[in-house]
C-alpha positions, 0 to 999 in steps of 0.5 A: 421828110423834115420841115427843109423838105417841105419849105423847098416844096411848097415855095416851088408852087404859085401862091401867097408867101404866108399860104405857101408857109401855112401849108408847109407848117401844116404838113409838119404838124400833121407828119408829127415833124412838130409835137403837140404843144411845141412852141413856133418860133416865128423868127426860127421859122422866118429864117427857115424859109428865108422871109421876114416875120410878117408872112409867117404870122399871117400863116400862123393865123391861118392855122390857129383858124384851122385850129391847128395852132394856138396863139398866145399873147407875148409868148408866140404860137404853139401847136395845139393839143387834141383832147379825146373828145375834140379828136372824136368829133373831128373824125364824126364830122370827117366821116359824114363829109366823106359819106357825103362826098361819095354820095354826090360822086358815085352818080357821076362816076364813068367807066374811065373812073373805076379803071383808073381807081382799080390802078391806084388800088392795085398801085396801093396794094402792091406798095405795101 
């Protein structure tokens, strides 16, 4: 999968253009299509998505708010570099949130939910 595939996929959804572009760029960063420290050129991204630079700029601002991109005045955007401490902090926060989510969800589970989960687990095991 590459950025073109991600772009084609998200552009089929019914959301704002900046949101769709942010989704594709987020996925590209998380999948390693864009590496830490890599420059993200607005004009190239705009051309790839077939849009002006304005929705790309808005998408990059969204990703900056999420910490995935760093915007530099007159230099553009780069993929953020996480320090080991930042990665550890993210893992700790996610772990706490996932535990809390499970605590809230388990009392609401129904038998059909457990059966669906078992099917998903079996499918996951067989695909490995």
